[in-house]
C-alpha positions as CSV (number, residue, x, y, z in Angstrom):
1,X,3.6,-14.5,-6.0
2,X,5.1,-11.1,-5.4
3,X,7.8,-10.0,-7.8
4,X,9.9,-7.0,-8.4
5,X,8.2,-6.7,-11.8
6,X,4.9,-6.0,-10.0
7,X,6.5,-3.0,-8.1
8,X,8.1,-1.7,-11.3
9,X,4.7,-1.1,-13.0
10,X,3.7,2.5,-13.2
11,X,0.8,2.8,-10.9
12,X,-0.1,6.3,-12.3
13,X,-0.7,4.8,-15.7
14,X,-3.2,2.2,-14.4
15,X,-7.0,2.8,-14.7
16,X,-8.4,3.6,-11.3
17,X,-10.3,0.3,-11.1
18,X,-7.2,-1.7,-11.8
19,X,-5.2,0.1,-9.2
20,X,-8.0,-0.6,-6.7
21,X,-8.0,-4.2,-7.6
22,X,-4.3,-4.5,-7.1
23,X,-4.6,-2.9,-3.7
24,X,-7.3,-5.4,-2.7
25,X,-5.4,-8.4,-4.2
26,X,-3.3,-11.0,-2.3
27,X,-0.1,-9.3,-3.3
28,X,1.7,-7.3,-0.6
29,X,2.1,-4.2,-2.9
30,X,0.7,-1.7,-3.5
31,X,0.0,-1.4,0.2
32,X,-0.4,1.3,2.8
33,X,2.5,3.5,1.7
34,X,1.4,3.6,-1.9
35,X,-2.2,4.3,-0.9
36,X,-1.1,7.1,1.4
37,X,0.9,8.7,-1.4
38,X,-2.1,8.5,-3.7
39,X,-4.4,10.0,-1.0
40,X,-2.0,13.0,-0.6
41,X,-1.8,13.3,-4.4
42,X,-5.6,13.4,-4.6
43,X,-5.7,16.0,-1.9
44,X,-3.2,18.1,-3.8
45,X,-5.4,17.8,-6.9
46,X,-8.4,19.0,-5.0
47,X,-6.5,21.9,-3.6
48,X,-5.3,22.9,-7.0
49,X,-8.8,22.9,-8.4
50,X,-10.1,24.9,-5.4
51,X,-7.3,27.4,-5.9
52,X,-8.0,27.8,-9.6
53,X,-11.6,28.6,-8.9
54,X,-10.7,31.1,-6.1
55,X,-9.1,33.8,-8.1
56,X,-11.9,36.2,-7.4
57,X,-11.5,35.7,-3.7
58,X,-7.7,35.5,-3.3
59,X,-4.9,37.3,-5.0
60,X,-2.6,34.3,-4.0
61,X,-4.8,31.7,-5.6
62,X,-2.6,31.2,-8.6
63,X,0.4,30.7,-6.4
64,X,-1.5,28.2,-4.2
65,X,-2.5,26.4,-7.3
66,X,1.1,26.2,-8.4
67,X,2.2,24.9,-5.0
68,X,-0.5,22.3,-5.0
69,X,0.5,21.1,-8.5
70,X,4.1,20.9,-7.4
71,X,3.1,18.8,-4.4
72,X,1.0,16.5,-6.5
73,X,3.8,15.9,-9.0
74,X,6.2,15.3,-6.1
75,X,4.1,12.9,-4.1
76,X,2.4,10.8,-6.8
77,X,5.6,8.9,-7.9
78,X,6.1,7.9,-4.3
79,X,3.3,5.4,-4.7
80,X,5.7,3.4,-6.9
81,X,8.7,4.2,-4.8
82,X,7.1,2.9,-1.7
83,X,6.3,-0.4,-3.4
84,X,9.8,-0.7,-4.6
85,X,11.3,0.0,-1.1
86,X,9.0,-2.6,0.4
87,X,10.1,-5.0,-2.3
88,X,13.7,-4.6,-1.1
89,X,12.5,-5.5,2.4
90,X,10.9,-8.7,1.2
91,X,14.0,-9.5,-0.8
92,X,16.2,-9.1,2.3
93,X,13.8,-11.3,4.3
94,X,14.1,-14.1,1.7
95,X,17.9,-14.1,1.2
96,X,19.6,-17.0,2.7
97,X,22.6,-15.3,4.3
98,X,24.3,-16.1,7.6
99,X,22.2,-14.8,10.5
100,X,24.3,-11.7,11.2
101,X,24.5,-10.6,7.6
102,X,20.8,-11.3,7.1
103,X,19.8,-9.3,10.1
104,X,22.0,-6.4,8.9
105,X,20.4,-6.5,5.4
106,X,16.9,-6.6,6.8
107,X,17.5,-3.7,9.2
108,X,19.1,-1.7,6.4
109,X,16.1,-2.3,4.1
110,X,13.6,-1.4,6.8
111,X,15.4,1.8,7.6
112,X,15.4,2.7,3.9
113,X,11.8,1.8,3.6
114,X,11.0,4.5,6.3
115,X,12.2,7.3,4.0
116,X,9.5,7.1,1.4
117,X,6.5,7.4,3.8
118,X,8.3,10.1,5.7
119,X,8.6,12.0,2.4
120,X,4.9,11.4,1.8
121,X,4.1,12.9,5.2
122,X,6.1,16.0,4.5
123,X,4.3,16.7,1.3
124,X,1.0,15.9,3.0
125,X,1.6,18.5,5.6
126,X,2.3,21.1,2.9
127,X,-0.9,20.1,1.1
128,X,-3.0,20.4,4.2
129,X,-1.7,23.9,4.8
130,X,-2.5,25.0,1.3
131,X,-6.0,23.5,1.4
132,X,-6.7,25.1,4.8
133,X,-6.0,28.5,3.4
134,X,-8.5,27.8,0.7
135,X,-11.1,26.7,3.3
136,X,-10.6,30.0,5.1
137,X,-10.3,32.4,2.2
138,X,-11.1,30.7,-1.0
139,X,-14.3,30.3,-3.1
140,X,-17.0,29.5,-0.6
141,X,-18.6,27.2,-3.2
142,X,-15.5,25.1,-3.1
143,X,-15.2,24.9,0.7
144,X,-16.3,21.3,0.8
145,X,-13.6,20.3,-1.7
146,X,-10.9,22.3,0.1
147,X,-12.0,20.7,3.4
148,X,-11.8,17.3,1.8
149,X,-8.3,18.1,0.7
150,X,-7.3,19.1,4.3
151,X,-8.7,15.9,5.8
152,X,-7.4,13.6,3.1
153,X,-3.9,15.1,3.3
154,X,-4.0,14.8,7.1
155,X,-5.0,11.1,6.8
156,X,-2.0,10.6,4.5
157,X,0.3,12.3,6.9
158,X,-0.9,10.2,9.9
159,X,-0.7,6.9,8.0
160,X,2.7,7.7,6.5
161,X,4.1,8.7,9.8
162,X,2.8,5.5,11.4
163,X,4.4,3.4,8.6
164,X,7.7,5.2,9.0
165,X,7.6,4.5,12.7
166,X,6.8,0.8,12.2
167,X,9.7,0.4,9.9
168,X,12.1,2.3,12.1
169,X,11.0,0.3,15.1
170,X,11.5,-3.0,13.3
171,X,14.9,-1.8,12.1
172,X,15.8,-0.8,15.7
173,X,17.0,2.5,14.4
174,X,17.2,5.6,16.6
175,X,17.6,8.8,14.7
176,X,15.7,12.0,14.2
177,X,13.2,10.6,11.7
178,X,10.7,9.5,14.4
179,X,10.8,13.0,15.8
180,X,10.3,14.5,12.4
181,X,7.3,12.2,11.8
182,X,5.8,13.1,15.1
183,X,6.1,16.9,14.4
184,X,4.5,16.4,10.9
185,X,1.5,14.7,12.5
186,X,1.2,17.5,15.1
187,X,1.5,20.2,12.5
188,X,-1.1,18.5,10.3
189,X,-3.5,18.0,13.2
190,X,-3.2,21.7,14.1
191,X,-4.0,22.6,10.5
192,X,-7.1,20.4,10.6
193,X,-8.3,22.1,13.8
194,X,-7.8,25.5,12.2
195,X,-9.6,24.6,9.1
196,X,-12.6,23.1,11.0
197,X,-12.7,25.9,13.5
198,X,-11.8,23.5,16.3
199,X,-8.6,25.3,17.3
200,X,-10.0,26.9,20.4
201,X,-10.1,30.4,18.8
202,X,-13.6,31.9,18.9
């Protein structure tokens, strides 16, 4: 059974194999949001590595490494935060309130659960941009690693934006978050096209 105790465990302290087992288990968390956060954190890690090994090619490499590190530290804890926000949704679904109160609680929990994946998407868009710079100007021996970071960050952006949209749609909430999510996806997609040379520029 799913429990709040499961969401309170620190995913970042788990061995990788155990985290993967938890993702594949019959528990609802860690799920898509947590995995997206980890994907963006991994992308930031790759970007940081590529930047540190690009000091001969780029004067800005140390700055890019610092930005990548800051992004990684910001997004990694969101894996746990996403599981916790989803736990609040499940708790609201299981409460035996009167119908009107129950619906209001569920909608509030779903709306709140959209904030974490949106935050992941915002960081992912930043990481994609950092990595794209490294593809273009960094150490050519690390181009593959930087490109992996771009694509992994973009996947995190797309997945997180989709999750935010699903939660907001279920909550029947109309605010600027859907537009923000869409803009982040568009921006990340443009970064991918630039990094892969598929932006229409010769």
